[in-house]
Residue, then its C-alpha position, 0 to 999 in steps of 0.5 A: m499499499r502507499s503511503y498516506s501522503e502518495i494516497a493524499r496526493r493522488i485524492a487532491k489532484i483527482i478533486i482539483s482537477p478530474e481530467s488529470a485522471i487522463g494520466f492514469v488511464h493510459g494503460i487501460l489497453s495495454v496489451p503485454k498486461d493482457i497477456g500477462y493475464l492471460a498467461y495466469g489465468f491459463l496456469d490458474t487451474d483451481n478457479r477455472y471453473q469461477r472464472e468461466t462462471e464470471k465470464i458468463r456474467m461478464v457476455r450477458a452484461v455487455r450483451y445489456g450494455i454494461l459499456e455505455n458511457h453512463n454505466f462508467m459514471k454510475t461506477i465511478e459515482t458509486v465509489l465516491n459515494i462510500f468514500n464521501k459518506k465516510l467523511p465529516e461534514s466539516r471535513l466535506n465541505a474543507i476538502y471540496s469547498k476550494t474547488m467547487a464552492s458553489v456546490a452543496g450537498r454530497t450528491l451534487t458533489n460526487s455527480l460533477i466529479a464523476g461526470r467529469l472522471a466519466t467524460t475524461i476517461a469515456q471521451r478523451s482516450s483512445f480507450l473510448v474510440a474502440v468502446r465505441g467501435g465494438l473493439v473492447g466489447n470484443a476483446l473483453l469476451i476474450g482473452g487476456m482482458a477477459e481475466r484482467c476484468i475477473y481478477t481485478s474484480e476479486k482483487l477488490l471483493k477481497n481488498n474493499p467488500e463494501v466497495y465490491n458489494t455495492l458494484r455487484p448488483q448492477n455489474y459495475d464491478l466489471l468495469y471496475f478494472l477500467v476506471e481503477p486507475a482514477l478510483n484507487p487512492f479512494v479506494e486505498a484509503l478506504n482500505v486504510r480505514r478498515t484496516q487501520g481505523q478512523p484515525a488513520f483514515d482522518k490523518i489521509l483526510e487532513l492531508v488531502e486538505k493540505e494538498i488541495n488548499t497548496n494546489a487549489r489556489 
């Protein structure tokens, strides 16, 4: 796990400028990474039946439009909702006031950030062009990208059951590997809260506030 300061720095960067997430998503269509997951999946014979079951779920989800842009937004918004619900109101206001002073309430804040992140990931990267052309939809059902999708979902279940169980009913956990680079610092902070307690989480929030105060002027 990254240091508190590194987690805080990345959270602050996303809050200040969601468009900066483009720097985190270039590896989404990483062929070497997919080949690595494909090889790992081939060797992981113990869990082959479970992965095949997950692939069937993936096929159904793709068929019913899971790759539509609004689902990316809902996936991002769901994770941000979980994160922001852990923040005291005073801390929430302190963190977001410098970047979204006119926004009142958690829901609108989450929607704005989620919308900007989804736009960045879904419209400004080469990944989205591929989705619209059907390339990713096809690749998702076969090969290393399918394995990466499943293993990332399983890792999320292991590391943060709350996030996984909230995403799972709508199959958003299958999209998580596509937005993980941008959402990872928020999930890491939640993992710190789960494993090390509220004081450790509060320390990260304090550092986030300091980063924003320094960089959002």
